[in-house]
C-alpha positions as CSV (number, residue, x, y, z in Angstrom):
1,M,80.7,114.5,102.6
2,F,82.1,116.1,105.8
3,L,84.6,115.3,108.6
4,T,86.0,117.4,111.4
5,I,89.0,117.0,113.6
6,R,89.1,118.9,116.9
7,T,91.8,119.2,119.6
8,T,92.4,121.3,122.7
9,G,95.6,123.0,123.7
10,T,97.8,123.8,126.7
11,A,100.4,126.5,127.4
12,E,103.1,124.1,126.3
13,R,101.3,122.8,123.3
14,P,98.8,125.1,121.6
15,A,95.9,123.6,119.8
16,T,97.0,125.2,116.5
17,D,99.8,122.6,116.4
18,L,97.1,120.6,114.6
19,G,98.0,122.7,111.5
20,F,101.6,121.5,111.6
21,L,100.5,117.8,111.8
22,L,98.0,118.2,108.9
23,H,100.4,120.4,106.9
24,K,97.5,122.8,106.4
25,H,97.7,126.4,107.7
26,P,94.8,127.3,110.0
27,D,94.5,130.8,108.5
28,K,93.9,129.5,105.0
29,A,91.1,127.6,103.2
30,Q,92.6,125.2,100.6
31,S,91.1,123.2,97.8
32,F,92.4,120.0,96.2
33,T,91.4,118.1,93.1
34,T,90.6,114.4,93.6
35,A,89.6,111.7,91.2
36,H,85.9,112.3,91.9
37,G,85.5,116.0,92.8
38,R,87.0,118.7,95.0
39,A,88.2,118.4,98.6
40,H,88.3,121.6,100.8
41,V,90.2,122.0,104.0
42,F,89.4,124.9,106.4
43,Y,89.4,125.7,110.1
44,P,86.1,126.8,111.6
45,E,88.0,127.7,114.8
46,A,91.7,128.1,115.5
47,S,93.1,129.4,118.8
48,A,95.6,128.2,121.3
49,E,92.9,126.6,123.4
50,L,90.7,125.0,120.7
51,C,91.3,124.2,117.0
52,T,89.1,122.4,114.5
53,A,90.0,121.3,111.0
54,A,87.3,120.4,108.6
55,L,87.5,118.3,105.4
56,L,84.6,118.8,102.9
57,L,84.5,116.6,99.9
58,E,82.3,117.6,97.0
59,V,81.5,114.5,94.8
60,D,80.0,114.6,91.4
61,P,77.8,111.5,91.0
62,V,77.6,112.0,87.2
63,A,81.4,112.0,87.0
64,L,81.4,108.7,89.0
65,V,79.2,107.1,86.4
66,R,81.2,108.5,83.5
67,R,84.4,107.1,84.9
68,G,82.7,103.7,85.3
69,K,84.1,103.4,88.9
70,D,81.1,103.5,91.2
71,K,79.9,99.9,91.4
72,G,77.7,100.4,94.5
73,R,77.1,97.9,97.3
74,G,78.8,94.6,97.0
75,G,80.5,95.4,93.7
76,A,77.3,95.0,91.6
77,P,76.3,97.7,89.2
78,D,73.5,100.0,90.5
79,A,70.3,100.4,88.6
80,A,70.2,103.1,86.0
81,L,68.6,105.8,88.2
82,A,70.6,104.8,91.3
83,Q,73.8,105.5,89.4
84,Y,72.9,109.2,89.5
85,V,70.7,109.4,92.6
86,N,72.7,108.0,95.5
87,D,74.3,108.9,98.8
88,R,77.8,109.2,97.5
89,P,77.9,113.0,97.7
90,Y,76.7,113.1,101.3
91,A,77.7,109.9,103.2
92,A,81.2,109.0,104.3
93,S,82.6,106.1,102.2
94,S,85.7,104.9,100.5
95,L,85.6,108.2,98.5
96,L,86.3,110.0,101.8
97,S,89.1,107.5,102.5
98,V,90.8,108.4,99.2
99,A,90.4,112.1,100.0
100,L,92.0,111.6,103.4
101,S,95.0,109.8,101.8
102,T,95.3,112.5,99.1
103,V,94.9,115.6,101.2
104,F,96.5,114.4,104.5
105,R,99.1,112.1,103.0
106,S,102.0,113.3,105.3
107,A,99.8,113.2,108.4
108,L,98.8,109.6,107.6
109,R,102.5,108.7,107.4
110,G,103.2,110.5,110.7
111,D,105.6,113.0,109.1
112,C,105.9,116.5,110.5
113,Q,108.5,118.5,108.7
114,A,108.3,121.5,111.0
115,R,108.1,119.7,114.3
116,P,109.8,116.2,114.0
117,G,108.8,115.1,117.5
118,L,105.2,116.3,117.4
119,A,103.7,113.5,115.3
120,G,104.7,110.8,117.8
121,Q,102.9,112.5,120.7
122,P,99.3,111.5,121.6
123,M,96.9,114.5,121.6
124,P,93.3,115.0,122.7
125,L,91.1,114.5,119.7
126,R,87.4,114.6,118.8
127,I,86.5,113.4,115.3
128,E,83.0,113.8,114.0
129,V,81.4,112.3,110.8
130,P,77.8,113.5,110.5
131,A,76.6,110.9,108.0
132,L,78.3,107.5,108.1
133,P,76.8,104.4,106.4
134,A,77.0,101.6,108.9
135,R,76.0,98.2,107.7
136,G,75.8,96.5,111.1
137,G,74.5,99.5,113.0
138,P,75.9,101.3,116.1
139,D,76.9,97.9,117.6
140,L,79.4,97.3,114.8
141,V,80.7,100.9,115.0
142,N,81.5,100.3,118.7
143,A,83.0,96.9,118.0
144,L,85.4,98.4,115.4
145,F,86.5,101.6,117.1
146,G,86.1,100.5,120.8
147,P,89.3,98.4,121.0
148,L,91.4,101.2,119.4
149,G,92.0,103.4,122.4
150,W,89.1,105.8,122.1
151,T,87.6,106.8,125.5
152,S,84.2,107.6,123.9
153,V,82.6,106.1,120.7
154,E,79.2,107.6,119.9
155,A,77.2,106.2,117.0
156,V,73.8,107.8,117.0
157,P,71.4,106.4,114.4
158,V,69.9,108.9,111.9
159,P,66.1,108.5,111.5
160,L,64.7,107.9,108.1
161,D,62.5,111.0,108.6
162,E,62.5,113.0,111.8
163,E,58.8,114.0,111.2
164,F,57.8,110.3,111.0
165,P,59.8,108.5,113.8
166,E,57.6,105.4,113.3
167,W,59.5,104.8,110.1
168,G,62.5,103.8,112.1
169,D,66.2,104.5,111.6
170,S,68.2,104.6,108.5
171,R,71.5,102.7,108.0
172,Y,73.4,105.9,108.7
173,V,74.9,107.1,112.1
174,R,76.4,110.3,113.4
175,L,79.9,109.3,114.5
176,A,81.8,111.0,117.3
177,L,85.1,109.7,118.6
178,E,87.0,111.1,121.6
179,G,90.3,110.1,123.0
180,E,94.0,110.8,123.3
181,L,95.7,109.3,120.3
182,R,98.4,110.1,117.8
183,L,96.8,111.9,114.8
184,A,98.4,109.5,112.3
185,D,96.8,106.5,114.1
186,A,93.4,108.1,114.1
187,L,93.6,108.9,110.4
188,R,94.7,105.4,109.5
189,Q,91.9,103.9,111.4
190,L,89.4,106.1,109.5
191,Y,91.1,105.3,106.2
192,V,90.4,101.6,106.7
193,L,87.2,101.6,108.7
194,L,85.1,104.1,106.7
195,P,84.8,101.7,103.6
196,V,84.5,98.7,106.0
197,L,81.4,100.2,107.6
198,D,79.9,101.2,104.2
199,D,80.7,97.7,103.0
200,A,81.3,98.9,99.5
201,K,84.1,100.5,97.5
202,H,83.7,102.8,94.6
203,Y,86.8,101.5,92.8
204,W,88.2,98.1,91.7
205,V,90.0,96.3,94.5
206,A,93.4,95.4,93.0
207,P,96.1,93.3,94.7
208,D,98.0,96.4,95.9
209,E,95.0,97.1,98.2
210,V,96.6,94.4,100.5
211,D,99.7,96.5,100.9
212,K,97.6,99.6,101.6
213,L,95.7,97.7,104.3
214,I,98.8,96.4,106.0
215,R,100.4,99.8,106.0
216,A,97.3,101.6,107.3
217,G,96.7,98.9,109.9
218,E,100.1,99.0,111.4
219,G,100.0,98.9,115.1
220,W,96.3,98.1,115.5
221,L,94.8,95.7,112.9
222,A,96.9,92.6,113.5
223,D,95.4,91.9,117.0
224,H,92.0,93.6,116.4
225,P,89.1,91.3,117.6
226,E,87.2,92.1,114.3
227,R,90.3,91.5,112.1
228,K,88.5,88.9,109.9
229,L,85.5,91.2,109.2
230,I,87.7,94.2,108.6
231,T,90.0,92.4,106.2
232,S,87.1,90.8,104.3
233,R,85.1,93.9,103.8
234,Y,88.0,96.2,103.1
235,L,89.0,93.8,100.2
236,S,85.4,93.5,98.9
237,R,85.3,89.9,100.0
238,R,87.9,88.8,97.4
239,W,88.9,85.5,98.9
240,S,92.4,85.3,97.5
241,L,93.3,88.8,98.7
242,T,91.7,88.3,102.0
243,R,93.7,85.1,102.6
244,Q,96.9,86.9,101.6
245,A,96.2,89.8,104.0
246,T,95.2,87.4,106.8
247,E,98.5,85.5,106.5
248,R,100.6,88.6,106.5
249,L,98.7,90.1,109.5
250,E,99.1,86.9,111.4
251,L,102.9,87.1,110.9
252,V,102.8,90.7,112.2
253,R,100.8,89.6,115.2
254,L,103.3,86.9,116.1
255,A,106.2,89.3,115.6
256,E,104.6,91.8,117.9
257,A,104.1,89.2,120.5
258,D,107.8,88.3,120.3
259,L,106.9,84.9,119.0
260,L,108.5,85.5,115.6
261,D,111.4,87.6,114.3
262,V,109.8,89.9,111.7
263,E,113.2,90.6,110.2
264,D,113.6,87.0,109.3
265,V,110.2,86.8,107.8
266,D,110.8,89.9,105.7
267,N,114.0,88.8,104.0
268,A,114.7,85.1,104.5
269,V,113.1,82.0,103.1
270,D,113.8,78.8,105.1
271,E,114.3,75.9,102.6
272,T,115.9,73.3,104.9
273,T,114.3,70.0,105.7
274,D,114.0,68.5,109.2
275,T,117.0,66.3,108.6
276,E,119.3,69.1,107.4
277,E,121.4,71.3,109.7
278,R,119.8,74.7,109.9
279,P,122.0,77.4,108.5
280,V,122.7,80.7,110.2
281,P,119.7,82.9,109.4
282,L,120.4,85.7,106.8
283,A,119.2,88.3,109.3
284,E,121.8,87.2,111.8
285,Q,124.5,87.1,109.1
286,R,123.6,90.6,108.1
287,R,123.8,91.9,111.7
288,E,127.2,90.3,112.2
289,A,128.5,91.9,108.9
290,I,127.3,95.3,110.0
291,L,128.9,94.9,113.5
292,A,132.2,93.9,111.9
293,V,132.2,97.0,109.7
294,L,131.3,99.3,112.6
295,R,134.1,97.8,114.7
296,D,136.7,98.2,111.9
297,S,135.6,101.9,111.4
298,G,136.3,102.7,115.1
299,A,132.8,104.1,115.6
300,S,131.5,104.5,119.1
301,R,128.4,106.7,118.6
302,V,126.0,104.9,116.2
303,L,122.6,105.6,114.6
304,D,120.4,102.7,113.6
305,L,118.1,104.5,111.0
306,G,114.9,102.5,110.5
307,C,115.6,100.4,113.6
308,G,112.3,98.5,113.4
309,Q,111.9,96.3,116.4
310,G,115.4,96.8,117.7
311,Q,117.3,93.7,116.7
312,L,120.5,95.6,115.7
313,V,120.2,98.0,118.6
314,Q,120.1,95.0,120.9
315,A,123.3,93.6,119.3
316,L,125.0,96.9,119.6
317,L,124.1,97.3,123.2
318,K,126.0,94.0,124.0
319,D,129.3,95.5,122.8
320,V,130.8,98.1,125.2
321,R,132.8,99.8,122.5
322,F,129.5,101.4,121.3
323,T,129.0,104.1,123.9
324,E,125.9,105.8,122.4
325,I,123.3,104.0,120.3
326,V,120.2,105.8,118.9
327,G,117.5,103.8,117.1
328,V,115.2,105.8,114.8
329,D,112.0,104.7,113.3
330,V,108.8,106.3,111.9
331,S,106.6,103.7,113.6
332,V,105.8,104.3,117.2
333,R,104.5,100.7,117.4
334,A,107.8,99.4,116.3
335,L,109.6,101.5,118.8
336,T,107.3,100.2,121.6
337,I,108.2,96.7,120.6
338,A,111.9,97.6,120.5
339,A,111.7,99.1,124.0
340,R,110.1,95.9,125.2
341,R,112.8,93.8,123.5
342,L,115.6,95.9,125.0
343,R,113.8,95.9,128.5
344,L,114.5,99.6,128.7
345,D,112.5,99.9,131.9
346,R,114.8,97.3,133.6
347,L,118.2,98.5,132.4
348,G,120.7,99.8,134.8
349,E,121.6,103.5,134.8
350,R,124.8,103.0,132.8
351,Q,123.2,100.8,130.2
352,A,120.1,103.0,129.9
353,G,122.4,106.0,129.3
354,R,123.9,104.3,126.2
355,V,120.7,103.8,124.3
356,Q,117.9,105.9,123.0
357,L,114.9,105.3,120.8
358,V,113.6,108.2,118.7
359,Q,110.5,108.6,116.5
360,G,111.3,110.3,113.2
361,A,111.0,110.1,109.4
362,L,114.3,109.5,107.6
363,T,113.1,111.6,104.6
364,Y,113.3,114.8,106.7
365,T,116.4,116.5,108.2
366,D,116.6,116.2,112.0
367,K,119.2,118.1,114.0
368,R,119.1,115.3,116.6
369,L,120.9,113.0,114.2
370,T,124.0,115.1,113.5
371,G,127.5,114.5,114.9
372,Y,127.5,110.7,115.0
373,D,130.3,108.4,114.0
374,A,128.3,106.0,112.0
375,A,124.8,105.4,110.7
376,V,123.2,102.1,109.6
377,L,120.4,101.7,107.0
378,S,119.7,98.0,107.2
379,E,117.0,96.8,104.8
380,V,115.4,100.2,104.8
381,V,115.8,101.9,101.4
382,E,113.7,99.3,99.6
383,H,110.7,100.2,101.7
384,L,110.7,103.8,100.3
385,D,109.1,104.9,97.1
386,L,111.8,105.7,94.6
387,P,110.9,109.4,94.4
388,R,111.5,109.7,98.1
389,L,115.1,108.4,98.0
390,P,116.6,111.8,97.2
391,A,115.1,113.2,100.4
392,L,116.6,110.3,102.4
393,E,120.0,110.9,100.7
394,Y,119.9,114.6,101.6
395,A,118.8,114.0,105.2
396,V,121.4,111.3,105.9
397,F,124.4,112.1,103.7
398,R,124.3,115.9,103.6
399,A,122.5,117.0,106.7
400,A,123.4,114.3,109.4
401,R,126.6,113.5,107.6
402,P,128.1,110.7,109.8
403,A,131.7,109.6,109.1
404,T,130.5,106.1,108.1
405,V,127.2,105.0,106.5
406,I,126.3,101.4,106.0
407,V,123.5,100.5,103.7
408,T,122.2,96.9,103.1
409,T,119.4,95.9,100.7
410,P,118.2,92.7,99.0
411,N,120.0,91.6,95.8
412,A,117.1,91.1,93.3
413,E,119.3,88.7,91.2
414,Y,119.5,86.3,94.1
415,N,115.7,85.8,94.2
416,V,115.8,83.0,91.7
417,R,117.6,80.9,94.3
418,W,114.6,81.0,96.6
419,E,112.5,78.1,95.3
420,S,109.5,79.1,97.4
421,L,109.5,82.7,96.1
422,P,107.3,83.1,92.9
423,A,109.0,84.5,89.9
424,G,108.8,88.2,89.6
425,H,107.9,88.7,93.3
426,V,109.8,90.7,95.8
427,R,110.8,89.2,99.1
428,H,108.3,91.2,101.2
429,G,105.0,92.8,100.3
430,D,106.1,96.3,101.5
431,H,109.2,96.4,99.3
432,R,108.7,99.1,96.7
433,F,111.6,97.8,94.6
434,E,114.6,95.5,94.8
435,W,117.8,96.3,93.1
436,T,120.2,94.3,91.0
437,R,123.9,94.6,91.9
438,E,124.4,97.1,89.1
439,E,121.4,99.2,90.0
440,F,122.5,99.4,93.6
441,R,126.1,100.3,92.7
442,N,124.8,103.0,90.3
443,W,122.8,104.6,93.1
444,A,125.5,104.3,95.7
445,D,128.2,105.6,93.4
446,T,126.1,108.7,92.6
447,V,125.3,109.3,96.2
448,A,129.0,109.0,97.2
449,E,130.1,111.4,94.5
450,R,127.4,113.9,95.2
451,A,127.8,113.9,99.0
452,G,131.6,113.7,99.4
453,Y,132.0,110.0,100.4
454,T,133.9,107.0,99.0
455,V,132.0,103.7,98.8
456,A,133.0,100.1,99.0
457,Y,130.9,97.0,98.5
458,L,130.7,93.8,100.5
459,P,128.6,90.6,100.1
460,V,126.4,89.3,102.9
461,G,125.5,85.6,102.9
462,P,126.7,83.0,100.4
463,D,128.2,84.8,97.3
464,D,126.8,82.8,94.4
465,P,129.2,83.0,91.4
466,E,126.2,83.6,89.0
467,V,123.8,85.9,90.9
468,G,125.8,87.2,93.8
469,P,124.9,87.3,97.5
470,P,121.4,87.4,98.9
471,T,122.1,90.8,100.6
472,Q,124.3,93.5,99.2
473,M,126.1,96.0,101.4
474,A,127.6,99.5,100.6
475,V,130.0,101.1,103.1
476,F,130.3,104.9,102.7
477,T,133.3,106.7,104.2
478,R,133.2,110.5,104.4
479,T,136.1,112.3,102.8
480,D,137.4,115.8,103.5
481,T,135.9,117.0,100.3
482,A,132.8,119.1,100.9
483,P,129.6,117.8,99.3
484,D,128.2,119.2,96.1
485,T,126.0,122.1,97.2
486,A,124.9,123.1,93.7
487,P,121.1,122.5,93.2
488,D,120.3,119.1,91.8
489,T,117.6,119.5,89.2
490,A,116.1,116.2,90.1
491,N,116.1,117.0,93.8
492,D,116.0,120.8,94.1
493,S,112.5,120.8,95.6
494,T,113.5,118.0,98.0
495,E,116.5,119.9,99.2
496,K,114.4,123.0,99.8
497,E,111.8,120.9,101.7
498,A,114.5,119.2,103.8
499,K,116.3,122.4,104.6
500,A,113.0,124.0,105.7
501,A,112.6,121.3,108.3
């Protein structure tokens, strides 16, 4: 199973920058253990003008059978011989998708530790997959990749036997994609579309596959003409999961078209009837609470970390006391929508000079974010995996170190008050966790003590006497005390990684 990624370079941007994006050094051949074999990454060519990275996946078909994972086409068990004699070691499939997510995890997220701004820049790419199962043929390959920004999509059928052309073509194609895209976008497309074209998955499709699909499809899947087919095949035609994914993608599509406020969808549940007076949306209450704290702090230069589609940046821009506003988000798609919301191309010179949108990951230190009066993390921390929180803590509280930091997050205890939210569910599918008030305070107190801040807590929304407010807020104020610089045993590797950036 084989895949190559090639790019060309210029004097300003050498082709070997591909190694920074993939987090794999061009001068080294590296091997990684996957659940079903060994993945090897190497560079057949690496110069300033031309650089090619290759991913070779060695799959053991016997190991697949022993693990009981490979269910073959359509989820039905293969015949006894077919379990051992099949195309899994040679043809691109969901096995290669898993290898991509394992070996190029940071590249898929769009993180670039050494070059924070590099991951957000489109680059000339040529991606080749020599043997790709395509149930639907070259026409389907073009229908899937054609709308995604590639200038050239080549899907050449592989004959069953070159010596006997009268036998016709196999179900495999040689795929070659060319275009100028962000590497993260290209890898996410492959991650989703390889198993879609194969129309089979080698592992059980659990409910968390919906979250994986939504994350990997960010920026391209919601409005894709073949969204229905992609969603159905990716989720192995499991009707309940397909419906769930379709509903979530439709909300994303409406939000991207400015027909719906995605922030309200994420964290608010409307339970009013037509005859009741509509209350102020929780998202609006949250923004007003944040603005009040920023005004009281005297901040004029503000960071909105994880700014999403720019709702808070827009509110800050309306208040002249905020002279410099920087919105930061890892999603280029979200920043594009934010720019459209703010009408950056139409702002006057003075207004345009007050606001800036920056692509970056909050789990890495970034010198561009130092020296600001205040930073806001509004409904951000719950979207991170818990093991990544120490990296965010270091990047924000110890490296950027603004005078004031405001953090808001859902209060898990309040979820019982949402009648339409099933018991045990979080408010949004991408939330990795939701904290109780005690859990949030334990985290915030620890961060404040470790980083040299004091912290105060404020409710946002109606403060229920039993379960508290729907949103909880922590306001961190920097003290003159220097932060604890002693290595933290739970975060030592994270600090070294962050400092290296």
